[in-house]
N, CA, C and O atoms as a Maestro MAE file, in Angstrom:
{
 s_m_m2io_version
 :::
 2.0.0
}

f_m_ct {
 s_m_title
 :::
 protein
 m_atom[304] {
  # First column is atom index #
  i_m_mmod_type
  r_m_x_coord
  r_m_y_coord
  r_m_z_coord
  i_m_residue_number
  s_m_chain_name
  s_m_pdb_residue_name
  s_m_pdb_atom_name
  i_m_atomic_number
  :::
  1 25 0.084 11.793 -6.017 1 A "THR " " N  " 7
  2 3 -0.547 10.824 -6.893 1 A "THR " " CA " 6
  3 2 -2.050 10.955 -6.738 1 A "THR " " C  " 6
  4 15 -2.537 11.121 -5.619 1 A "THR " " O  " 8
  5 25 -2.800 10.883 -7.834 2 A "ASN " " N  " 7
  6 3 -4.256 10.886 -7.776 2 A "ASN " " CA " 6
  7 2 -4.751 9.468 -7.572 2 A "ASN " " C  " 6
  8 15 -4.490 8.586 -8.391 2 A "ASN " " O  " 8
  9 25 -5.473 9.249 -6.466 3 A "ILE " " N  " 7
  10 3 -6.078 7.943 -6.217 3 A "ILE " " CA " 6
  11 2 -7.349 7.823 -7.042 3 A "ILE " " C  " 6
  12 15 -7.599 6.796 -7.674 3 A "ILE " " O  " 8
  13 25 -8.149 8.882 -7.028 4 A "ASN " " N  " 7
  14 3 -9.357 8.987 -7.841 4 A "ASN " " CA " 6
  15 2 -9.585 10.468 -8.097 4 A "ASN " " C  " 6
  16 15 -8.704 11.285 -7.832 4 A "ASN " " O  " 8
  17 25 -10.760 10.823 -8.611 5 A "GLU " " N  " 7
  18 3 -11.015 12.213 -8.981 5 A "GLU " " CA " 6
  19 2 -10.993 13.165 -7.787 5 A "GLU " " C  " 6
  20 15 -10.674 14.344 -7.945 5 A "GLU " " O  " 8
  21 25 -11.328 12.667 -6.592 6 A "SER " " N  " 7
  22 3 -11.464 13.563 -5.447 6 A "SER " " CA " 6
  23 2 -10.370 13.398 -4.391 6 A "SER " " C  " 6
  24 15 -10.402 14.097 -3.378 6 A "SER " " O  " 8
  25 25 -9.421 12.515 -4.587 7 A "GLU " " N  " 7
  26 3 -8.417 12.249 -3.546 7 A "GLU " " CA " 6
  27 2 -7.016 12.185 -4.140 7 A "GLU " " C  " 6
  28 15 -6.787 11.550 -5.169 7 A "GLU " " O  " 8
  29 25 -6.096 12.849 -3.477 8 A "THR " " N  " 7
  30 3 -4.685 12.750 -3.847 8 A "THR " " CA " 6
  31 2 -3.911 12.212 -2.651 8 A "THR " " C  " 6
  32 15 -4.380 12.259 -1.513 8 A "THR " " O  " 8
  33 25 -2.732 11.708 -2.928 9 A "MET " " N  " 7
  34 3 -1.940 11.060 -1.897 9 A "MET " " CA " 6
  35 2 -0.475 11.451 -2.061 9 A "MET " " C  " 6
  36 15 0.051 11.495 -3.173 9 A "MET " " O  " 8
  37 25 0.168 11.731 -0.943 10 A "ILE " " N  " 7
  38 3 1.617 11.903 -0.906 10 A "ILE " " CA " 6
  39 2 2.186 10.582 -0.406 10 A "ILE " " C  " 6
  40 15 1.707 10.045 0.592 10 A "ILE " " O  " 8
  41 25 3.189 10.056 -1.077 11 A "TRP " " N  " 7
  42 3 3.735 8.760 -0.667 11 A "TRP " " CA " 6
  43 2 5.227 8.686 -0.987 11 A "TRP " " C  " 6
  44 15 5.760 9.451 -1.791 11 A "TRP " " O  " 8
  45 25 5.862 7.750 -0.334 12 A "HIS " " N  " 7
  46 3 7.268 7.459 -0.606 12 A "HIS " " CA " 6
  47 2 7.536 6.022 -0.183 12 A "HIS " " C  " 6
  48 15 6.990 5.544 0.812 12 A "HIS " " O  " 8
  49 25 8.366 5.354 -0.934 13 A "SER " " N  " 7
  50 3 8.744 3.988 -0.570 13 A "SER " " CA " 6
  51 2 10.250 3.834 -0.724 13 A "SER " " C  " 6
  52 15 10.910 4.598 -1.428 13 A "SER " " O  " 8
  53 25 10.765 2.833 -0.050 14 A "GLY " " N  " 7
  54 3 12.190 2.562 -0.136 14 A "GLY " " CA " 6
  55 2 12.487 1.170 0.367 14 A "GLY " " C  " 6
  56 15 11.662 0.536 1.024 14 A "GLY " " O  " 8
  57 25 13.679 0.708 0.049 15 A "SER " " N  " 7
  58 3 14.025 -0.643 0.483 15 A "SER " " CA " 6
  59 2 15.531 -0.783 0.637 15 A "SER " " C  " 6
  60 15 16.321 -0.004 0.102 15 A "SER " " O  " 8
  61 25 15.885 -1.801 1.385 16 A "THR " " N  " 7
  62 3 17.256 -2.269 1.510 16 A "THR " " CA " 6
  63 2 17.215 -3.736 1.095 16 A "THR " " C  " 6
  64 15 16.129 -4.251 0.832 16 A "THR " " O  " 8
  65 25 18.330 -4.420 1.025 17 A "PRO " " N  " 7
  66 3 18.272 -5.841 0.675 17 A "PRO " " CA " 6
  67 2 17.426 -6.673 1.644 17 A "PRO " " C  " 6
  68 15 16.941 -7.742 1.272 17 A "PRO " " O  " 8
  69 25 17.244 -6.199 2.879 18 A "ASP " " N  " 7
  70 3 16.543 -6.987 3.893 18 A "ASP " " CA " 6
  71 2 15.209 -6.415 4.346 18 A "ASP " " C  " 6
  72 15 14.540 -7.053 5.159 18 A "ASP " " O  " 8
  73 25 14.781 -5.247 3.867 19 A "ALA " " N  " 7
  74 3 13.558 -4.633 4.376 19 A "ALA " " CA " 6
  75 2 12.940 -3.712 3.332 19 A "ALA " " C  " 6
  76 15 13.593 -3.298 2.374 19 A "ALA " " O  " 8
  77 25 11.670 -3.404 3.543 20 A "ARG " " N  " 7
  78 3 10.960 -2.482 2.659 20 A "ARG " " CA " 6
  79 2 10.040 -1.622 3.516 20 A "ARG " " C  " 6
  80 15 9.514 -2.086 4.527 20 A "ARG " " O  " 8
  81 25 9.847 -0.367 3.110 21 A "ALA " " N  " 7
  82 3 8.971 0.544 3.834 21 A "ALA " " CA " 6
  83 2 8.195 1.407 2.845 21 A "ALA " " C  " 6
  84 15 8.709 1.775 1.789 21 A "ALA " " O  " 8
  85 25 6.957 1.721 3.198 22 A "GLU " " N  " 7
  86 3 6.138 2.647 2.430 22 A "GLU " " CA " 6
  87 2 5.399 3.537 3.410 22 A "GLU " " C  " 6
  88 15 4.914 3.072 4.441 22 A "GLU " " O  " 8
  89 25 5.315 4.817 3.085 23 A "ILE " " N  " 7
  90 3 4.538 5.761 3.872 23 A "ILE " " CA " 6
  91 2 3.594 6.473 2.916 23 A "ILE " " C  " 6
  92 15 3.953 6.751 1.771 23 A "ILE " " O  " 8
  93 25 2.388 6.767 3.386 24 A "PHE " " N  " 7
  94 3 1.444 7.508 2.561 24 A "PHE " " CA " 6
  95 2 0.573 8.399 3.435 24 A "PHE " " C  " 6
  96 15 0.278 8.069 4.584 24 A "PHE " " O  " 8
  97 25 0.166 9.532 2.873 25 A "ILE " " N  " 7
  98 3 -0.734 10.465 3.545 25 A "ILE " " CA " 6
  99 2 -1.809 10.850 2.538 25 A "ILE " " C  " 6
  100 15 -1.507 11.281 1.425 25 A "ILE " " O  " 8
  101 25 -3.063 10.692 2.938 26 A "LEU " " N  " 7
  102 3 -4.189 11.091 2.103 26 A "LEU " " CA " 6
  103 2 -4.479 12.562 2.384 26 A "LEU " " C  " 6
  104 15 -4.828 12.924 3.508 26 A "LEU " " O  " 8
  105 25 -4.335 13.407 1.372 27 A "ASN " " N  " 7
  106 3 -4.437 14.852 1.567 27 A "ASN " " CA " 6
  107 2 -5.800 15.287 2.081 27 A "ASN " " C  " 6
  108 15 -5.878 16.095 3.006 27 A "ASN " " O  " 8
  109 25 -6.865 14.773 1.505 28 A "LYS " " N  " 7
  110 3 -8.216 15.232 1.834 28 A "LYS " " CA " 6
  111 2 -8.612 14.860 3.259 28 A "LYS " " C  " 6
  112 15 -9.109 15.706 4.002 28 A "LYS " " O  " 8
  113 25 -8.400 13.620 3.643 29 A "SER " " N  " 7
  114 3 -8.850 13.148 4.959 29 A "SER " " CA " 6
  115 2 -7.810 13.366 6.055 29 A "SER " " C  " 6
  116 15 -8.154 13.415 7.236 29 A "SER " " O  " 8
  117 25 -6.548 13.495 5.673 30 A "GLY " " N  " 7
  118 3 -5.489 13.629 6.661 30 A "GLY " " CA " 6
  119 2 -5.009 12.299 7.231 30 A "GLY " " C  " 6
  120 15 -4.074 12.270 8.031 30 A "GLY " " O  " 8
  121 25 -5.638 11.204 6.828 31 A "TRP " " N  " 7
  122 3 -5.204 9.878 7.276 31 A "TRP " " CA " 6
  123 2 -3.899 9.511 6.591 31 A "TRP " " C  " 6
  124 15 -3.588 10.015 5.512 31 A "TRP " " O  " 8
  125 25 -3.154 8.646 7.213 32 A "GLY " " N  " 7
  126 3 -1.920 8.167 6.622 32 A "GLY " " CA " 6
  127 2 -1.552 6.823 7.206 32 A "GLY " " C  " 6
  128 15 -2.202 6.333 8.129 32 A "GLY " " O  " 8
  129 25 -0.522 6.243 6.671 33 A "GLY " " N  " 7
  130 3 -0.084 4.950 7.162 33 A "GLY " " CA " 6
  131 2 1.347 4.663 6.773 33 A "GLY " " C  " 6
  132 15 1.921 5.300 5.890 33 A "GLY " " O  " 8
  133 25 1.904 3.684 7.461 34 A "VAL " " N  " 7
  134 3 3.258 3.217 7.186 34 A "VAL " " CA " 6
  135 2 3.213 1.699 7.120 34 A "VAL " " C  " 6
  136 15 2.639 1.052 7.996 34 A "VAL " " O  " 8
  137 25 3.811 1.137 6.095 35 A "ILE " " N  " 7
  138 3 3.931 -0.313 5.960 35 A "ILE " " CA " 6
  139 2 5.417 -0.645 6.052 35 A "ILE " " C  " 6
  140 15 6.222 -0.156 5.260 35 A "ILE " " O  " 8
  141 25 5.767 -1.472 7.018 36 A "LEU " " N  " 7
  142 3 7.156 -1.896 7.210 36 A "LEU " " CA " 6
  143 2 7.226 -3.410 7.089 36 A "LEU " " C  " 6
  144 15 6.401 -4.116 7.668 36 A "LEU " " O  " 8
  145 25 8.191 -3.910 6.350 37 A "THR " " N  " 7
  146 3 8.394 -5.351 6.256 37 A "THR " " CA " 6
  147 2 9.843 -5.665 6.608 37 A "THR " " C  " 6
  148 15 10.737 -4.840 6.419 37 A "THR " " O  " 8
  149 25 10.054 -6.852 7.115 38 A "ASN " " N  " 7
  150 3 11.419 -7.252 7.458 38 A "ASN " " CA " 6
  151 2 11.999 -8.181 6.401 38 A "ASN " " C  " 6
  152 15 12.870 -9.003 6.687 38 A "ASN " " O  " 8
  153 25 11.505 -8.037 5.177 39 A "LYS " " N  " 7
  154 3 12.074 -8.743 4.031 39 A "LYS " " CA " 6
  155 2 11.777 -7.934 2.787 39 A "LYS " " C  " 6
  156 15 10.911 -7.059 2.810 39 A "LYS " " O  " 8
  157 25 12.469 -8.207 1.722 40 A "ASN " " N  " 7
  158 3 12.281 -7.464 0.486 40 A "ASN " " CA " 6
  159 2 12.539 -8.392 -0.691 40 A "ASN " " C  " 6
  160 15 13.574 -9.054 -0.765 40 A "ASN " " O  " 8
  161 25 11.588 -8.427 -1.601 41 A "HIS " " N  " 7
  162 3 11.739 -9.203 -2.826 41 A "HIS " " CA " 6
  163 2 10.929 -8.515 -3.917 41 A "HIS " " C  " 6
  164 15 9.798 -8.093 -3.678 41 A "HIS " " O  " 8
  165 25 11.490 -8.402 -5.095 42 A "VAL " " N  " 7
  166 3 10.844 -7.680 -6.185 42 A "VAL " " CA " 6
  167 2 9.462 -8.253 -6.516 42 A "VAL " " C  " 6
  168 15 8.574 -7.507 -6.927 42 A "VAL " " O  " 8
  169 25 9.267 -9.550 -6.346 43 A "LEU " " N  " 7
  170 3 7.975 -10.153 -6.661 43 A "LEU " " CA " 6
  171 2 6.896 -9.801 -5.642 43 A "LEU " " C  " 6
  172 15 5.715 -10.033 -5.900 43 A "LEU " " O  " 8
  173 25 7.270 -9.250 -4.501 44 A "GLU " " N  " 7
  174 3 6.291 -8.888 -3.472 44 A "GLU " " CA " 6
  175 2 5.863 -7.428 -3.543 44 A "GLU " " C  " 6
  176 15 4.945 -7.025 -2.828 44 A "GLU " " O  " 8
  177 25 6.509 -6.622 -4.394 45 A "GLU " " N  " 7
  178 3 6.173 -5.206 -4.474 45 A "GLU " " CA " 6
  179 2 4.726 -4.988 -4.893 45 A "GLU " " C  " 6
  180 15 4.057 -4.110 -4.349 45 A "GLU " " O  " 8
  181 25 4.231 -5.766 -5.846 46 A "THR " " N  " 7
  182 3 2.847 -5.620 -6.294 46 A "THR " " CA " 6
  183 2 1.878 -5.978 -5.180 46 A "THR " " C  " 6
  184 15 0.857 -5.311 -5.013 46 A "THR " " O  " 8
  185 25 2.181 -7.017 -4.418 47 A "ALA " " N  " 7
  186 3 1.308 -7.408 -3.306 47 A "ALA " " CA " 6
  187 2 1.250 -6.302 -2.252 47 A "ALA " " C  " 6
  188 15 0.186 -6.059 -1.682 47 A "ALA " " O  " 8
  189 25 2.363 -5.631 -1.984 48 A "LEU " " N  " 7
  190 3 2.354 -4.529 -1.027 48 A "LEU " " CA " 6
  191 2 1.539 -3.355 -1.546 48 A "LEU " " C  " 6
  192 15 0.900 -2.651 -0.765 48 A "LEU " " O  " 8
  193 25 1.556 -3.137 -2.848 49 A "SER " " N  " 7
  194 3 0.734 -2.087 -3.443 49 A "SER " " CA " 6
  195 2 -0.750 -2.383 -3.243 49 A "SER " " C  " 6
  196 15 -1.531 -1.485 -2.930 49 A "SER " " O  " 8
  197 25 -1.134 -3.644 -3.426 50 A "VAL " " N  " 7
  198 3 -2.527 -4.046 -3.202 50 A "VAL " " CA " 6
  199 2 -2.879 -3.897 -1.724 50 A "VAL " " C  " 6
  200 15 -3.981 -3.460 -1.393 50 A "VAL " " O  " 8
  201 25 -1.960 -4.255 -0.837 51 A "LEU " " N  " 7
  202 3 -2.182 -4.084 0.598 51 A "LEU " " CA " 6
  203 2 -2.427 -2.616 0.927 51 A "LEU " " C  " 6
  204 15 -3.346 -2.287 1.676 51 A "LEU " " O  " 8
  205 25 -1.599 -1.731 0.361 52 A "LYS " " N  " 7
  206 3 -1.756 -0.295 0.600 52 A "LYS " " CA " 6
  207 2 -3.110 0.187 0.101 52 A "LYS " " C  " 6
  208 15 -3.771 0.968 0.786 52 A "LYS " " O  " 8
  209 25 -3.538 -0.259 -1.079 53 A "LYS " " N  " 7
  210 3 -4.855 0.129 -1.606 53 A "LYS " " CA " 6
  211 2 -5.972 -0.358 -0.693 53 A "LYS " " C  " 6
  212 15 -6.962 0.346 -0.494 53 A "LYS " " O  " 8
  213 25 -5.821 -1.556 -0.138 54 A "GLY " " N  " 7
  214 3 -6.821 -2.078 0.788 54 A "GLY " " CA " 6
  215 2 -6.903 -1.247 2.056 54 A "GLY " " C  " 6
  216 15 -7.997 -0.967 2.546 54 A "GLY " " O  " 8
  217 25 -5.755 -0.851 2.592 55 A "ILE " " N  " 7
  218 3 -5.730 -0.006 3.788 55 A "ILE " " CA " 6
  219 2 -6.390 1.336 3.497 55 A "ILE " " C  " 6
  220 15 -7.161 1.840 4.314 55 A "ILE " " O  " 8
  221 25 -6.092 1.915 2.338 56 A "ILE " " N  " 7
  222 3 -6.694 3.194 1.957 56 A "ILE " " CA " 6
  223 2 -8.207 3.052 1.831 56 A "ILE " " C  " 6
  224 15 -8.947 3.939 2.257 56 A "ILE " " O  " 8
  225 25 -8.672 1.959 1.258 57 A "SER " " N  " 7
  226 3 -10.116 1.730 1.156 57 A "SER " " CA " 6
  227 2 -10.758 1.699 2.537 57 A "SER " " C  " 6
  228 15 -11.803 2.315 2.748 57 A "SER " " O  " 8
  229 25 -10.148 0.992 3.472 58 A "ILE " " N  " 7
  230 3 -10.682 0.914 4.838 58 A "ILE " " CA " 6
  231 2 -10.689 2.299 5.491 58 A "ILE " " C  " 6
  232 15 -11.668 2.667 6.140 58 A "ILE " " O  " 8
  233 25 -9.612 3.068 5.327 59 A "LEU " " N  " 7
  234 3 -9.556 4.415 5.900 59 A "LEU " " CA " 6
  235 2 -10.641 5.317 5.330 59 A "LEU " " C  " 6
  236 15 -11.119 6.225 6.011 59 A "LEU " " O  " 8
  237 25 -11.033 5.070 4.080 60 A "ASN " " N  " 7
  238 3 -12.084 5.856 3.432 60 A "ASN " " CA " 6
  239 2 -13.475 5.289 3.685 60 A "ASN " " C  " 6
  240 15 -14.448 5.762 3.098 60 A "ASN " " O  " 8
  241 25 -13.583 4.278 4.555 61 A "GLY " " N  " 7
  242 3 -14.882 3.703 4.876 61 A "GLY " " CA " 6
  243 2 -15.430 2.780 3.809 61 A "GLY " " C  " 6
  244 15 -16.636 2.535 3.761 61 A "GLY " " O  " 8
  245 25 -14.566 2.267 2.957 62 A "GLU " " N  " 7
  246 3 -14.972 1.385 1.868 62 A "GLU " " CA " 6
  247 2 -14.514 -0.038 2.157 62 A "GLU " " C  " 6
  248 15 -13.744 -0.283 3.086 62 A "GLU " " O  " 8
  249 25 -14.999 -0.967 1.347 63 A "GLU " " N  " 7
  250 3 -14.546 -2.352 1.438 63 A "GLU " " CA " 6
  251 2 -13.134 -2.451 0.870 63 A "GLU " " C  " 6
  252 15 -12.818 -1.766 -0.103 63 A "GLU " " O  " 8
  253 25 -12.280 -3.285 1.454 64 A "PRO " " N  " 7
  254 3 -10.935 -3.468 0.894 64 A "PRO " " CA " 6
  255 2 -11.003 -4.035 -0.524 64 A "PRO " " C  " 6
  256 15 -11.938 -4.755 -0.876 64 A "PRO " " O  " 8
  257 25 -10.019 -3.704 -1.309 65 A "VAL " " N  " 7
  258 3 -9.961 -4.213 -2.675 65 A "VAL " " CA " 6
  259 2 -9.657 -5.705 -2.648 65 A "VAL " " C  " 6
  260 15 -8.977 -6.193 -1.744 65 A "VAL " " O  " 8
  261 25 -10.162 -6.421 -3.639 66 A "ASP " " N  " 7
  262 3 -9.852 -7.845 -3.767 66 A "ASP " " CA " 6
  263 2 -8.441 -8.011 -4.314 66 A "ASP " " C  " 6
  264 15 -7.976 -7.201 -5.116 66 A "ASP " " O  " 8
  265 25 -7.781 -9.046 -3.881 67 A "ILE " " N  " 7
  266 3 -6.440 -9.348 -4.373 67 A "ILE " " CA " 6
  267 2 -6.571 -10.018 -5.735 67 A "ILE " " C  " 6
  268 15 -7.225 -11.055 -5.844 67 A "ILE " " O  " 8
  269 25 -5.960 -9.446 -6.783 68 A "PRO " " N  " 7
  270 3 -6.013 -10.099 -8.093 68 A "PRO " " CA " 6
  271 2 -5.413 -11.503 -8.036 68 A "PRO " " C  " 6
  272 15 -4.460 -11.749 -7.297 68 A "PRO " " O  " 8
  273 25 -5.969 -12.402 -8.808 69 A "LYS " " N  " 7
  274 3 -5.541 -13.806 -8.792 69 A "LYS " " CA " 6
  275 2 -4.100 -13.997 -9.261 69 A "LYS " " C  " 6
  276 15 -3.458 -14.982 -8.896 69 A "LYS " " O  " 8
  277 25 -3.583 -13.060 -10.070 70 A "ASN " " N  " 7
  278 3 -2.242 -13.238 -10.633 70 A "ASN " " CA " 6
  279 2 -1.128 -12.710 -9.728 70 A "ASN " " C  " 6
  280 15 0.033 -12.699 -10.136 70 A "ASN " " O  " 8
  281 25 -1.453 -12.274 -8.512 71 A "ILE " " N  " 7
  282 3 -0.435 -11.771 -7.591 71 A "ILE " " CA " 6
  283 2 -0.060 -12.870 -6.607 71 A "ILE " " C  " 6
  284 15 -0.915 -13.353 -5.864 71 A "ILE " " O  " 8
  285 25 1.207 -13.271 -6.593 72 A "PRO " " N  " 7
  286 3 1.618 -14.314 -5.642 72 A "PRO " " CA " 6
  287 2 1.636 -13.770 -4.218 72 A "PRO " " C  " 6
  288 15 2.116 -12.663 -3.974 72 A "PRO " " O  " 8
  289 25 1.115 -14.550 -3.288 73 A "LEU " " N  " 7
  290 3 1.091 -14.164 -1.879 73 A "LEU " " CA " 6
  291 2 1.849 -15.185 -1.055 73 A "LEU " " C  " 6
  292 15 1.835 -16.378 -1.357 73 A "LEU " " O  " 8
  293 25 2.505 -14.711 -0.024 74 A "THR " " N  " 7
  294 3 3.207 -15.582 0.904 74 A "THR " " CA " 6
  295 2 2.684 -15.300 2.298 74 A "THR " " C  " 6
  296 15 2.766 -14.168 2.776 74 A "THR " " O  " 8
  297 25 2.152 -16.308 2.949 75 A "GLN " " N  " 7
  298 3 1.710 -16.136 4.326 75 A "GLN " " CA " 6
  299 2 2.837 -16.535 5.259 75 A "GLN " " C  " 6
  300 15 3.521 -17.534 5.039 75 A "GLN " " O  " 8
  301 25 3.021 -15.737 6.307 76 A "ILE " " N  " 7
  302 3 4.039 -16.069 7.296 76 A "ILE " " CA " 6
  303 2 3.418 -16.101 8.670 76 A "ILE " " C  " 6
  304 15 4.109 -16.363 9.655 76 A "ILE " " O  " 8
  :::
 }
 m_bond[303] {
  # First column is bond index #
  i_m_from
  i_m_to
  i_m_order
  :::
  1 1 2 1
  2 2 3 1
  3 3 4 2
  4 3 5 1
  5 5 6 1
  6 6 7 1
  7 7 8 2
  8 7 9 1
  9 9 10 1
  10 10 11 1
  11 11 12 2
  12 11 13 1
  13 13 14 1
  14 14 15 1
  15 15 16 2
  16 15 17 1
  17 17 18 1
  18 18 19 1
  19 19 20 2
  20 19 21 1
  21 21 22 1
  22 22 23 1
  23 23 24 2
  24 23 25 1
  25 25 26 1
  26 26 27 1
  27 27 28 2
  28 27 29 1
  29 29 30 1
  30 30 31 1
  31 31 32 2
  32 31 33 1
  33 33 34 1
  34 34 35 1
  35 35 36 2
  36 35 37 1
  37 37 38 1
  38 38 39 1
  39 39 40 2
  40 39 41 1
  41 41 42 1
  42 42 43 1
  43 43 44 2
  44 43 45 1
  45 45 46 1
  46 46 47 1
  47 47 48 2
  48 47 49 1
  49 49 50 1
  50 50 51 1
  51 51 52 2
  52 51 53 1
  53 53 54 1
  54 54 55 1
  55 55 56 2
  56 55 57 1
  57 57 58 1
  58 58 59 1
  59 59 60 2
  60 59 61 1
  61 61 62 1
  62 62 63 1
  63 63 64 2
  64 63 65 1
  65 65 66 1
  66 66 67 1
  67 67 68 2
  68 67 69 1
  69 69 70 1
  70 70 71 1
  71 71 72 2
  72 71 73 1
  73 73 74 1
  74 74 75 1
  75 75 76 2
  76 75 77 1
  77 77 78 1
  78 78 79 1
  79 79 80 2
  80 79 81 1
  81 81 82 1
  82 82 83 1
  83 83 84 2
  84 83 85 1
  85 85 86 1
  86 86 87 1
  87 87 88 2
  88 87 89 1
  89 89 90 1
  90 90 91 1
  91 91 92 2
  92 91 93 1
  93 93 94 1
  94 94 95 1
  95 95 96 2
  96 95 97 1
  97 97 98 1
  98 98 99 1
  99 99 100 2
  100 99 101 1
  101 101 102 1
  102 102 103 1
  103 103 104 2
  104 103 105 1
  105 105 106 1
  106 106 107 1
  107 107 108 2
  108 107 109 1
  109 109 110 1
  110 110 111 1
  111 111 112 2
  112 111 113 1
  113 113 114 1
  114 114 115 1
  115 115 116 2
  116 115 117 1
  117 117 118 1
  118 118 119 1
  119 119 120 2
  120 119 121 1
  121 121 122 1
  122 122 123 1
  123 123 124 2
  124 123 125 1
  125 125 126 1
  126 126 127 1
  127 127 128 2
  128 127 129 1
  129 129 130 1
  130 130 131 1
  131 131 132 2
  132 131 133 1
  133 133 134 1
  134 134 135 1
  135 135 136 2
  136 135 137 1
  137 137 138 1
  138 138 139 1
  139 139 140 2
  140 139 141 1
  141 141 142 1
  142 142 143 1
  143 143 144 2
  144 143 145 1
  145 145 146 1
  146 146 147 1
  147 147 148 2
  148 147 149 1
  149 149 150 1
  150 150 151 1
  151 151 152 2
  152 151 153 1
  153 153 154 1
  154 154 155 1
  155 155 156 2
  156 155 157 1
  157 157 158 1
  158 158 159 1
  159 159 160 2
  160 159 161 1
  161 161 162 1
  162 162 163 1
  163 163 164 2
  164 163 165 1
  165 165 166 1
  166 166 167 1
  167 167 168 2
  168 167 169 1
  169 169 170 1
  170 170 171 1
  171 171 172 2
  172 171 173 1
  173 173 174 1
  174 174 175 1
  175 175 176 2
  176 175 177 1
  177 177 178 1
  178 178 179 1
  179 179 180 2
  180 179 181 1
  181 181 182 1
  182 182 183 1
  183 183 184 2
  184 183 185 1
  185 185 186 1
  186 186 187 1
  187 187 188 2
  188 187 189 1
  189 189 190 1
  190 190 191 1
  191 191 192 2
  192 191 193 1
  193 193 194 1
  194 194 195 1
  195 195 196 2
  196 195 197 1
  197 197 198 1
  198 198 199 1
  199 199 200 2
  200 199 201 1
  201 201 202 1
  202 202 203 1
  203 203 204 2
  204 203 205 1
  205 205 206 1
  206 206 207 1
  207 207 208 2
  208 207 209 1
  209 209 210 1
  210 210 211 1
  211 211 212 2
  212 211 213 1
  213 213 214 1
  214 214 215 1
  215 215 216 2
  216 215 217 1
  217 217 218 1
  218 218 219 1
  219 219 220 2
  220 219 221 1
  221 221 222 1
  222 222 223 1
  223 223 224 2
  224 223 225 1
  225 225 226 1
  226 226 227 1
  227 227 228 2
  228 227 229 1
  229 229 230 1
  230 230 231 1
  231 231 232 2
  232 231 233 1
  233 233 234 1
  234 234 235 1
  235 235 236 2
  236 235 237 1
  237 237 238 1
  238 238 239 1
  239 239 240 2
  240 239 241 1
  241 241 242 1
  242 242 243 1
  243 243 244 2
  244 243 245 1
  245 245 246 1
  246 246 247 1
  247 247 248 2
  248 247 249 1
  249 249 250 1
  250 250 251 1
  251 251 252 2
  252 251 253 1
  253 253 254 1
  254 254 255 1
  255 255 256 2
  256 255 257 1
  257 257 258 1
  258 258 259 1
  259 259 260 2
  260 259 261 1
  261 261 262 1
  262 262 263 1
  263 263 264 2
  264 263 265 1
  265 265 266 1
  266 266 267 1
  267 267 268 2
  268 267 269 1
  269 269 270 1
  270 270 271 1
  271 271 272 2
  272 271 273 1
  273 273 274 1
  274 274 275 1
  275 275 276 2
  276 275 277 1
  277 277 278 1
  278 278 279 1
  279 279 280 2
  280 279 281 1
  281 281 282 1
  282 282 283 1
  283 283 284 2
  284 283 285 1
  285 285 286 1
  286 286 287 1
  287 287 288 2
  288 287 289 1
  289 289 290 1
  290 290 291 1
  291 291 292 2
  292 291 293 1
  293 293 294 1
  294 294 295 1
  295 295 296 2
  296 295 297 1
  297 297 298 1
  298 298 299 1
  299 299 300 2
  300 299 301 1
  301 301 302 1
  302 302 303 1
  303 303 304 2
  :::
 }
}
């Protein structure tokens, strides 16, 4: 997947009824990450995508992305 003009990413995600996981590797920098949750709900998939973008921004030395107002968040 192209993140921007100069960066591509290899990623994969998956879920079970009780958990969700995402892995990503940034090709240019070699950084990567894994996000594991112990719950899974279709309404939270967008929030996890924003979380992943924020982590990627931090790995690239940038400010994390702002969370759009229309994404529901649950604090635990």
